[in-house]
KEKESE-461094 format. One record per residue (C-alpha): x, y, z; residue number from 1. Coordinates in steps of 0.2 Angstrom, whole numbers. Layout:
REC	u	v	w	k
REC	X	Y	Z	NUM;
...
***
This chain:
REC	u	v	w	k
REC	29	254	-96	1;
REC	27	235	-96	2;
REC	23	235	-78	3;
REC	11	249	-80	4;
REC	2	240	-93	5;
REC	1	223	-83	6;
REC	-4	233	-68	7;
REC	-17	244	-74	8;
REC	-23	242	-92	9;
REC	-25	224	-93	10;
REC	-37	221	-78	11;
REC	-47	236	-83	12;
REC	-48	227	-100	13;
REC	-53	211	-92	14;
REC	-66	219	-81	15;
REC	-74	229	-96	16;
REC	-74	211	-105	17;
REC	-84	203	-91	18;
REC	-96	218	-91	19;
REC	-100	218	-109	20;
REC	-100	199	-109	21;
REC	-112	199	-94	22;
REC	-123	211	-102	23;
REC	-125	201	-117	24;
REC	-131	186	-109	25;
REC	-142	195	-97	26;
REC	-151	202	-112	27;
REC	-152	185	-119	28;
REC	-160	178	-103	29;
REC	-165	190	-90	30;
REC	-168	176	-77	31;
REC	-150	175	-75	32;
REC	-148	193	-67	33;
REC	-143	187	-49	34;
REC	-131	174	-55	35;
REC	-123	186	-68	36;
REC	-120	199	-55	37;
REC	-113	186	-43	38;
REC	-100	179	-56	39;
REC	-96	197	-63	40;
REC	-92	201	-45	41;
REC	-81	186	-43	42;
REC	-73	190	-60	43;
REC	-68	207	-53	44;
REC	-61	200	-37	45;
REC	-51	187	-46	46;
REC	-44	199	-59	47;
REC	-40	212	-47	48;
REC	-32	200	-35	49;
REC	-22	191	-46	50;
REC	-16	205	-57	51;
REC	-10	212	-40	52;
REC	-1	195	-37	53;
REC	8	195	-54	54;
REC	20	209	-47	55;
REC	25	198	-32	56;
REC	41	188	-33	57;
REC	31	172	-33	58;
REC	15	164	-29	59;
REC	21	157	-13	60;
REC	5	156	-4	61;
REC	-4	140	-7	62;
REC	-19	145	3	63;
REC	-24	157	-12	64;
REC	-23	141	-23	65;
REC	-34	132	-11	66;
REC	-47	146	-9	67;
REC	-49	148	-28	68;
REC	-50	128	-30	69;
REC	-64	127	-16	70;
REC	-73	142	-23	71;
REC	-75	136	-40	72;
REC	-78	118	-34	73;
REC	-93	123	-24	74;
REC	-100	133	-38	75;
REC	-99	118	-49	76;
REC	-106	107	-36	77;
REC	-123	117	-34	78;
REC	-123	123	-53	79;
REC	-127	105	-59	80;
REC	-142	97	-53	81;
REC	-142	79	-46	82;
REC	-138	66	-58	83;
REC	-133	77	-72	84;
REC	-115	72	-72	85;
REC	-112	56	-82	86;
REC	-115	40	-74	87;
REC	-118	49	-57	88;
REC	-133	38	-54	89;
REC	-123	22	-54	90;
REC	-109	31	-44	91;
REC	-123	38	-31	92;
REC	-129	21	-29	93;
REC	-112	13	-27	94;
REC	-108	26	-13	95;
REC	-125	21	-5	96;
REC	-119	2	-6	97;
REC	-102	6	2	98;
REC	-111	17	17	99;
REC	-122	2	19	100;
REC	-108	-10	18	101;
REC	-99	-2	34	102;
REC	-98	-12	48	103;
REC	-109	-2	60	104;
REC	-123	0	45	105;
REC	-123	-19	39	106;
REC	-138	-14	27	107;
REC	-132	-26	13	108;
REC	-141	-43	10	109;
REC	-133	-59	4	110;
REC	-141	-57	-13	111;
REC	-132	-41	-16	112;
REC	-147	-30	-12	113;
REC	-146	-15	0	114;
REC	-157	-3	8	115;
REC	-159	15	3	116;
REC	-171	29	10	117;
REC	-187	30	1	118;
REC	-184	48	-1	119;
REC	-167	47	-9	120;
REC	-174	34	-21	121;
REC	-189	45	-26	122;
REC	-176	59	-29	123;
REC	-167	48	-42	124;
REC	-184	43	-50	125;
REC	-190	61	-51	126;
REC	-173	67	-59	127;
REC	-171	52	-71	128;
REC	-169	65	-86	129;
REC	-151	70	-87	130;
REC	-156	86	-96	131;
REC	-150	103	-87	132;
REC	-164	117	-89	133;
REC	-175	129	-79	134;
REC	-185	115	-74	135;
REC	-171	106	-66	136;
REC	-166	121	-55	137;
REC	-186	125	-51	138;
REC	-188	107	-45	139;
REC	-174	109	-33	140;
REC	-180	125	-25	141;
REC	-198	119	-25	142;
REC	-193	101	-16	143;
REC	-178	106	-6	144;
REC	-181	101	12	145;
REC	-167	102	25	146;
REC	-174	87	36	147;
REC	-184	74	30	148;
REC	-191	57	39	149;
REC	-190	42	27	150;
REC	-190	23	29	151;
REC	-178	12	21	152;
REC	-182	1	7	153;
REC	-173	-12	-3	154;
REC	-163	-8	-19	155;
REC	-157	-21	-31	156;
REC	-158	-13	-48	157;
REC	-138	-12	-48	158;
REC	-125	-24	-42	159;
REC	-108	-19	-35	160;
REC	-92	-26	-30	161;
REC	-77	-20	-20	162;
REC	-66	-25	-36	163;
REC	-76	-14	-48	164;
REC	-80	2	-38	165;
REC	-63	10	-35	166;
REC	-66	12	-16	167;
REC	-51	22	-12	168;
REC	-57	35	-24	169;
REC	-74	37	-16	170;
REC	-69	40	1	171;
REC	-75	58	1	172;
REC	-91	55	-6	173;
REC	-95	39	7	174;
REC	-90	51	21	175;
REC	-102	65	15	176;
REC	-116	53	11	177;
REC	-115	44	29	178;
REC	-115	62	38	179;
REC	-130	67	29	180;
REC	-139	51	33	181;
REC	-134	51	51	182;
REC	-141	69	53	183;
REC	-157	63	45	184;
REC	-156	77	32	185;
REC	-168	78	17	186;
REC	-165	70	0	187;
REC	-156	85	-9	188;
REC	-145	90	7	189;
REC	-139	72	8	190;
REC	-135	71	-11	191;
REC	-126	87	-10	192;
REC	-115	81	6	193;
REC	-109	68	-4	194;
REC	-103	79	-18	195;
REC	-96	90	-5	196;
REC	-86	76	3	197;
REC	-79	72	-14	198;
REC	-74	90	-16	199;
REC	-65	91	2	200;
REC	-54	76	-3	201;
REC	-50	83	-20	202;
REC	-45	99	-13	203;
REC	-35	91	1	204;
REC	-26	81	-11	205;
REC	-23	96	-24	206;
REC	-18	108	-10	207;
REC	-5	96	-3	208;
REC	1	92	-21	209;
REC	4	111	-24	210;
REC	12	112	-8	211;
REC	24	98	-10	212;
REC	30	101	-27	213;
REC	46	111	-29	214;
REC	43	113	-47	215;
REC	27	109	-58	216;
REC	15	121	-48	217;
REC	8	128	-64	218;
REC	4	111	-71	219;
REC	-6	107	-54	220;
REC	-15	123	-55	221;
REC	-19	120	-73	222;
REC	-26	103	-71	223;
REC	-35	106	-55	224;
REC	-45	121	-61	225;
REC	-50	114	-79	226;
REC	-69	115	-80	227;
REC	-69	95	-84	228;
REC	-59	92	-68	229;
REC	-71	103	-57	230;
REC	-85	95	-66	231;
REC	-79	78	-60	232;
REC	-72	84	-43	233;
REC	-89	91	-38	234;
REC	-99	74	-41	235;
REC	-100	57	-35	236;
REC	-88	50	-50	237;
REC	-73	40	-44	238;
REC	-63	50	-57	239;
REC	-63	64	-43	240;
REC	-53	53	-31	241;
REC	-42	47	-46	242;
REC	-37	64	-51	243;
REC	-33	70	-34	244;
REC	-22	54	-31	245;
REC	-13	57	-47	246;
REC	-10	75	-42	247;
REC	-1	69	-27	248;
REC	10	56	-37	249;
REC	15	70	-48	250;
REC	20	81	-34	251;
REC	30	67	-26	252;
REC	39	65	-43	253;
REC	43	83	-45	254;
REC	50	83	-27	255;
REC	60	67	-31	256;
REC	68	75	-47	257;
REC	69	93	-42	258;
REC	70	93	-22	259;
REC	85	95	-13	260;
REC	98	81	-11	261;
REC	95	69	2	262;
REC	78	75	5	263;
REC	68	58	2	264;
REC	67	49	19	265;
REC	58	34	25	266;
REC	42	45	29	267;
REC	41	51	10	268;
REC	44	34	4	269;
REC	30	26	15	270;
REC	19	41	10	271;
REC	22	38	-9	272;
REC	19	20	-6	273;
REC	2	23	2	274;
REC	-4	34	-12	275;
REC	2	22	-26	276;
REC	-7	8	-17	277;
REC	-23	18	-17	278;
REC	-21	23	-35	279;
REC	-14	8	-44	280;
REC	-30	-3	-42	281;
REC	-42	11	-47	282;
REC	-35	11	-65	283;
REC	-21	-1	-70	284;
REC	-18	11	-85	285;
REC	-11	25	-73	286;
REC	3	13	-66	287;
REC	15	21	-79	288;
REC	14	37	-69	289;
REC	18	29	-52	290;
REC	33	19	-59	291;
REC	41	35	-64	292;
REC	48	36	-47	293;
REC	59	21	-51	294;
REC	70	34	-61	295;
REC	73	46	-46	296;
REC	91	48	-43	297;
REC	97	39	-28	298;
REC	107	54	-22	299;
REC	89	61	-18	300;
REC	87	48	-4	301;
REC	93	51	13	302;
REC	100	33	13	303;
REC	105	25	-5	304;
REC	102	7	0	305;
REC	85	11	6	306;
REC	82	21	-9	307;
REC	87	7	-20	308;
REC	76	-6	-10	309;
REC	61	5	-11	310;
REC	63	6	-30	311;
REC	61	-13	-30	312;
REC	48	-13	-17	313;
REC	37	-1	-26	314;
REC	36	-13	-42	315;
REC	31	-26	-30	316;
REC	17	-16	-21	317;
REC	10	-10	-37	318;
REC	8	-28	-44	319;
REC	2	-34	-28	320;
REC	-12	-22	-26	321;
REC	-17	-24	-45	322;
REC	-17	-43	-43	323;
REC	-28	-43	-27	324;
REC	-41	-30	-32	325;
REC	-41	-29	-52	326;
REC	-36	-46	-58	327;
REC	-54	-52	-61	328;
REC	-59	-37	-70	329;
REC	-44	-36	-81	330;
REC	-45	-55	-86	331;
REC	-64	-53	-89	332;
REC	-60	-39	-101	333;
REC	-49	-48	-112	334;
REC	-58	-64	-112	335;
REC	-70	-69	-127	336;
REC	-88	-65	-124	337;
REC	-102	-73	-134	338;
REC	-114	-58	-131	339;
REC	-114	-41	-123	340;
REC	-125	-26	-120	341;
REC	-122	-8	-121	342;
REC	-136	2	-113	343;
REC	-151	-4	-123	344;
REC	-140	-11	-138	345;
REC	-135	-29	-139	346;
REC	-121	-37	-148	347;
REC	-103	-44	-147	348;
REC	-89	-34	-141	349;
REC	-72	-35	-149	350;
REC	-61	-48	-141	351;
REC	-41	-49	-139	352;
REC	-42	-62	-153	353;
REC	-51	-51	-164	354;
REC	-39	-36	-162	355;
REC	-23	-47	-163	356;
REC	-27	-59	-177	357;
REC	-33	-45	-189	358;
REC	-20	-33	-188	359;
REC	-25	-23	-205	360;
REC	-44	-21	-198	361;
REC	-37	-16	-180	362;
REC	-25	-3	-188	363;
REC	-38	4	-199	364;
REC	-51	5	-184	365;
REC	-37	13	-172	366;
REC	-32	26	-185	367;
REC	-51	30	-190	368;
REC	-54	33	-173	369;
REC	-42	46	-171	370;
REC	-46	54	-187	371;
REC	-65	55	-181	372;
REC	-64	58	-163	373;
REC	-47	66	-160	374;
REC	-55	84	-158	375;
REC	-67	76	-146	376;
REC	-54	69	-135	377;
REC	-44	86	-132	378;
REC	-60	96	-131	379;
REC	-67	85	-118	380;
REC	-51	84	-108	381;
REC	-53	103	-106	382;
REC	-72	102	-103	383;
REC	-80	110	-118	384;
REC	-96	98	-115	385;
REC	-101	95	-97	386;
REC	-115	85	-92	387;
REC	-122	71	-102	388;
REC	-116	80	-119	389;
REC	-131	91	-119	390;
REC	-131	99	-137	391;
REC	-136	117	-132	392;
REC	-123	117	-117	393;
REC	-108	113	-128	394;
REC	-96	128	-127	395;
REC	-89	134	-145	396;
REC	-72	127	-149	397;
REC	-64	143	-149	398;
REC	-69	145	-130	399;
REC	-56	131	-126	400;
REC	-42	140	-135	401;
REC	-37	150	-120	402;
REC	-37	135	-110	403;
REC	-24	128	-122	404;
REC	-14	144	-121	405;
REC	-14	141	-102	406;
REC	-7	124	-104	407;
REC	6	130	-117	408;
REC	12	142	-103	409;
REC	15	127	-92	410;
REC	26	120	-105	411;
REC	38	135	-107	412;
REC	53	142	-96	413;
REC	49	155	-83	414;
REC	55	163	-67	415;
REC	47	150	-55	416;
REC	47	135	-67	417;
REC	65	135	-73	418;
REC	66	116	-70	419;
REC	68	103	-85	420;
REC	70	85	-87	421;
REC	83	77	-98	422;
REC	78	70	-114	423;
REC	76	52	-109	424;
REC	66	57	-94	425;
REC	55	69	-105	426;
REC	52	53	-116	427;
REC	46	43	-101	428;
REC	34	56	-94	429;
REC	27	57	-111	430;
REC	26	39	-112	431;
REC	17	37	-97	432;
REC	3	48	-104	433;
REC	3	38	-121	434;
REC	1	22	-111	435;
REC	-13	29	-101	436;
REC	-21	35	-116	437;
REC	-18	20	-127	438;
REC	-24	9	-112	439;
REC	-40	20	-111	440;
REC	-44	17	-129	441;
REC	-39	-2	-128	442;
REC	-51	-4	-113	443;
REC	-65	4	-122	444;
REC	-61	-6	-138	445;
REC	-63	-22	-128	446;
REC	-77	-17	-116	447;
REC	-89	-6	-126	448;
REC	-86	-8	-144	449;
REC	-96	-20	-155	450;
REC	-85	-30	-167	451;
REC	-96	-24	-182	452;
REC	-92	-5	-178	453;
REC	-78	4	-187	454;
REC	-74	16	-174	455;
REC	-69	14	-155	456;
REC	-84	20	-144	457;
REC	-84	27	-126	458;
REC	-68	34	-124	459;
REC	-69	51	-117	460;
REC	-55	65	-113	461;
REC	-58	64	-94	462;
REC	-49	48	-95	463;
REC	-33	57	-99	464;
REC	-33	70	-85	465;
REC	-24	59	-72	466;
REC	-8	59	-83	467;
REC	-10	75	-90	468;
REC	2	83	-78	469;
REC	15	70	-85	470;
REC	12	76	-102	471;
REC	14	94	-100	472;
REC	29	92	-89	473;
REC	37	80	-101	474;
REC	34	93	-116	475;
REC	43	107	-106	476;
REC	56	117	-117	477;
REC	68	131	-115	478;
REC	65	137	-132	479;
REC	53	151	-126	480;
REC	55	160	-110	481;
REC	42	170	-100	482;
REC	49	183	-88	483;
REC	35	181	-76	484;
REC	27	170	-63	485;
REC	19	156	-74	486;
REC	9	149	-60	487;
REC	1	166	-56	488;
REC	-2	168	-75	489;
REC	-10	152	-77	490;
REC	-21	155	-61	491;
REC	-27	171	-67	492;
REC	-30	164	-85	493;
REC	-40	149	-79	494;
REC	-51	159	-67	495;
REC	-55	172	-80	496;
REC	-60	159	-92	497;
REC	-69	149	-79	498;
REC	-80	164	-75	499;
REC	-83	167	-94	500;
REC	-88	149	-95	501;
REC	-100	149	-81	502;
REC	-108	165	-87	503;
REC	-112	157	-103	504;
REC	-117	141	-96	505;
REC	-130	148	-83	506;
REC	-138	159	-96	507;
REC	-140	145	-110	508;
REC	-146	133	-96	509;
REC	-159	142	-88	510;
REC	-167	150	-105	511;
REC	-174	132	-108	512;
***
């Protein structure tokens, strides 16, 4: 009876839901007919495919996960007009600067200015508004050109440095942008190629993380397919590369704790070192996730002595990479400043002395921030408001509840996820998340909040995504048992919700 319900009635229910939901949004905005038909078709394929897979012993084929991830990433890539992702203008020109800094280009002057194509600069000027509406999409269709000849002009409005731009996290967008420039493509194709390069690196890392991890696959699926993750992965933001590297770190941790004995050799150690060296300088607050490898039992290593030595070397490698690339920015963050600017506002940011020497006020500011913005943090981690927090595109909060349910499924016992950490290790995994979350808040407290403000400004839920896998796996419990395959169920749930999300988003965005 249960098998019949799962195999027939449930997919029929979801398909009916999609059809009625799409009909409602079509009647709300008939311009979205083509898009709605496409997403309804996608929804039907997803529902039928994964409801069929629920009857299998396990979701062993990582290529299914990759196909779904690439599909949704490309949809998010072209759904959001250029520069409609937060800070994408900055990230776009920083990518341009990195391309110009390549030895075979050498288009960066001694004063820090660099060359950009006039067509690309005009694209940024034309789309200076971050609003997403029907005119945004009309502009793309009206001005899209596959090839475009354009001269290079000097650009000096923004200044960049290797220490601040998280270069390892932008490799994909740099490659994509470089290919577009070499081919002489138009401004729009060049821009989207940079996004596609970012998608390629993210999907590569997420795919291998899923493949490597013996346990925790449902967590990888959940974090990879969240709307906020897809939004960042399909953009120029270095958050795309940071989340991708963190998924690999999590997968290596899963292999270390739950892989077969004597399965970690010199190759796995070196690979983990490389990933750690790439991730640690990007955001120091995520080093706690990397350091969890120190607690992997020595009997998991092929050679106990090499395993012990590798743990000491890991601490040294992380510290060295941070000191070389991030020391200046960290010391600048905690130093006292006489005046600061935030967008068009001027004032003085909190200093470390302000926080430490006035503990009562600091305690009140911190607690007031959690009380006022706690909902905003978890909602923006999942993705209830994409783009530049455009009011009409924000999802109702209840749309996020099914995503929370999928996250809850990652935390319970199941046929494929029957592995649990002991209590001290669970506390350490949760602690790694807490350190990163508190570090994010502290960095915005020092670097984005004026000392006359009573609430910490600038913190967004997307900063928690790289360490979200550690939190979810640290919270795993045997108290509830799901008798099916949790990775498949999470994949089905996330895909279904993403289709609903996209249908609403397209209809609302294009009716303005």
